[in-house]
C-alpha positions as CSV (number, residue, x, y, z in Angstrom):
1,M,-3.0,-9.0,2.6
2,G,0.3,-8.7,1.2
3,G,2.1,-10.0,-1.8
4,R,3.8,-8.3,-4.6
5,C,2.2,-7.3,-7.7
6,Y,2.9,-9.1,-11.0
7,Y,2.4,-8.5,-14.7
8,F,2.9,-10.5,-18.0
9,K,5.5,-10.2,-20.5
10,T,5.9,-12.0,-23.4
11,D,9.0,-13.9,-24.0
12,K,11.0,-14.2,-27.4
13,F,9.0,-17.1,-28.2
14,G,5.5,-15.6,-27.7
15,A,4.6,-17.2,-24.5
16,K,3.2,-15.1,-22.0
17,V,5.4,-15.3,-18.7
18,K,4.2,-14.0,-15.2
19,I,6.7,-11.5,-13.9
20,L,6.9,-10.5,-10.2
21,A,6.7,-6.7,-9.9
22,P,9.3,-5.3,-7.5
23,H,9.0,-5.4,-3.9
24,C,8.0,-2.2,-3.5
25,T,4.3,-3.4,-4.8
26,D,4.0,-5.3,-1.5
27,N,2.0,-3.6,1.3
28,F,3.8,-5.7,3.6
29,Q,7.4,-4.6,2.6
30,I,9.3,-3.2,5.6
31,A,10.7,0.1,4.0
32,K,14.3,0.8,4.1
33,T,13.2,4.4,5.5
34,K,10.3,4.5,7.8
35,F,7.3,7.0,6.2
36,R,5.0,9.5,7.9
37,L,1.3,9.5,7.9
38,E,-1.1,10.9,10.2
39,G,2.1,12.3,12.5
40,L,3.3,9.0,13.0
41,D,6.5,7.1,11.3
42,W,5.6,3.7,10.1
43,Y,7.9,0.6,8.9
44,S,4.9,-0.7,6.3
45,C,1.7,0.3,4.5
46,E,0.2,-2.9,6.1
47,Q,1.3,-2.0,9.7
48,A,0.2,1.5,9.2
49,F,-3.1,0.4,7.7
50,Q,-4.1,-2.1,10.5
51,S,-3.1,0.8,13.0
52,L,-5.0,3.6,11.5
53,K,-8.5,1.7,11.3
54,F,-8.8,2.0,14.9
55,P,-9.4,5.7,16.6
56,L,-6.2,7.4,17.2
57,G,-5.0,6.9,20.9
58,S,-6.9,3.6,21.1
59,K,-4.9,0.6,22.5
60,P,-4.8,-1.4,19.5
61,Q,-3.8,1.9,17.4
62,I,-1.0,2.3,19.6
63,Q,-0.1,-1.7,19.9
64,I,0.0,-2.0,16.3
65,H,2.1,1.4,15.8
66,D,4.7,0.4,18.4
67,T,5.1,-3.0,16.9
68,N,8.8,-2.9,15.5
69,P,10.0,-5.9,12.7
70,K,12.1,-8.1,14.7
71,R,15.6,-9.0,13.7
72,F,15.6,-10.7,10.4
73,E,11.7,-11.1,10.3
74,S,10.7,-11.2,6.5
75,N,8.3,-8.5,5.2
76,S,5.8,-11.3,4.9
77,D,6.2,-12.8,8.7
78,Y,6.0,-8.7,10.0
79,G,2.9,-8.3,7.8
80,N,1.1,-10.9,8.7
81,R,1.7,-10.4,12.3
82,V,0.8,-6.7,12.4
83,W,-2.3,-8.0,10.1
84,I,-3.4,-10.6,12.7
85,M,-3.3,-7.9,15.5
86,G,-5.7,-5.9,13.6
87,Q,-8.3,-8.8,13.3
88,T,-8.0,-9.7,16.8
89,T,-9.7,-6.9,18.7
90,S,-13.0,-6.0,19.7
91,V,-12.5,-2.0,19.6
92,K,-14.6,-0.8,17.0
93,L,-13.1,0.8,13.7
94,Q,-13.1,4.2,12.4
95,E,-16.3,5.5,11.2
96,N,-16.5,4.5,7.3
97,W,-13.4,2.5,7.0
98,S,-14.7,0.0,4.5
99,T,-14.3,3.2,2.1
100,E,-12.2,5.7,4.1
101,G,-9.4,2.5,4.6
102,K,-9.0,2.2,0.8
103,K,-8.3,6.0,0.7
104,V,-5.5,6.0,3.7
105,M,-4.2,2.9,2.1
106,L,-3.5,5.1,-1.1
107,L,-1.9,7.9,1.1
108,L,0.1,5.4,3.0
109,N,1.7,3.8,-0.4
110,I,2.2,7.7,-1.9
111,S,4.0,8.3,1.6
112,K,6.2,5.4,1.2
113,Y,7.1,6.4,-2.0
114,I,8.1,10.0,-0.9
115,A,9.9,8.6,1.6
116,N,12.4,6.1,-0.4
117,P,13.3,7.5,-3.8
118,S,14.7,4.4,-5.1
119,Y,11.2,2.5,-4.8
120,Q,9.9,5.5,-7.2
121,E,12.6,3.9,-9.6
122,D,11.6,0.6,-9.1
123,L,7.7,1.0,-9.7
124,L,8.6,3.0,-12.8
125,S,10.5,-0.4,-14.3
126,T,6.9,-1.4,-14.8
127,K,5.6,0.9,-17.1
128,G,3.9,-0.3,-20.0
129,Y,2.6,-3.2,-18.0
130,E,-0.7,-3.8,-16.6
131,L,-0.4,-4.9,-12.9
132,F,-2.4,-7.5,-11.2
133,G,-2.7,-8.2,-7.5
134,Q,-2.2,-11.5,-5.4
135,P,-4.7,-13.1,-3.8
136,S,-6.0,-10.9,-0.8
137,S,-8.4,-11.0,2.4
138,T,-10.9,-10.1,-0.2
139,E,-11.5,-9.6,-4.1
140,A,-11.6,-6.1,-3.7
141,W,-8.3,-5.6,-2.1
142,A,-6.5,-7.9,-4.9
143,R,-8.0,-5.7,-7.8
144,L,-7.7,-2.4,-5.6
145,N,-4.1,-2.8,-4.6
146,P,-2.6,-2.9,-8.4
147,K,-4.4,0.1,-9.1
148,I,-3.0,1.9,-6.4
149,Q,0.2,1.3,-7.3
150,M,-0.6,2.0,-11.3
151,Y,-1.9,5.4,-10.0
152,I,1.3,6.3,-8.4
153,R,3.3,5.3,-11.3
154,D,1.1,7.0,-13.7
155,N,1.9,10.0,-11.6
156,L,5.6,9.3,-11.5
157,D,5.6,8.7,-15.2
158,S,4.1,12.5,-15.8
159,N,6.4,13.8,-13.6
160,I,3.8,14.9,-11.1
161,D,5.4,15.8,-7.6
162,L,4.1,12.7,-5.1
163,K,4.0,15.7,-2.5
164,E,1.5,17.2,-4.4
165,V,-0.3,14.1,-5.4
166,L,-0.6,13.1,-1.5
167,E,-1.8,16.6,-0.7
168,N,-4.6,16.7,-3.3
169,I,-5.6,12.9,-2.5
170,G,-6.0,14.1,1.2
171,K,-8.4,17.0,0.5
172,M,-10.6,14.1,-1.9
173,D,-13.5,12.6,-0.3
174,A,-13.1,8.8,-0.1
175,K,-15.5,8.1,-2.5
176,K,-14.1,10.3,-4.9
177,V,-10.5,8.7,-4.7
178,L,-12.4,5.2,-5.3
179,E,-13.6,6.7,-8.4
180,V,-10.1,8.0,-9.4
181,L,-8.7,4.5,-8.6
182,E,-11.7,2.6,-10.8
183,N,-10.4,4.4,-13.9
184,V,-6.7,3.4,-13.8
């Protein structure tokens, strides 16, 4: 599920204060500029994730892909709408989705940042802070989502071209991608 990451900052009195990270850390965010992965354009990482967990060309994959945000629909409402669509079908998921899906979510986020350079600056504004995830559909996602953001941030901070990162991650085995993320 979605929700902005957060971090802790020490205020002038020495108290730890919980700070919401920029909107770009939310998989439900409706991107200013649609981004592309698997030859398709997407509004949000959540929309793409819910669609791509089904075989390409299947009815739910197409329906979720074709679901546009409604006028004035919030990030949360749109994200929840496509999330529900992804839960309410009997079509079999892509093979090994429990592992492959995590790699796909990383690829989606990288693609979003490539298409939206201002989000890169927003993410870099969290440099020096460990990011934490909001409660999610599973504990694994609450832990993984901030690691995805910090991995991308570390690459940006090292001036590594995200297109190169996208290509390299795309070639990696999904289990290796999980190992990389666990070491963030």
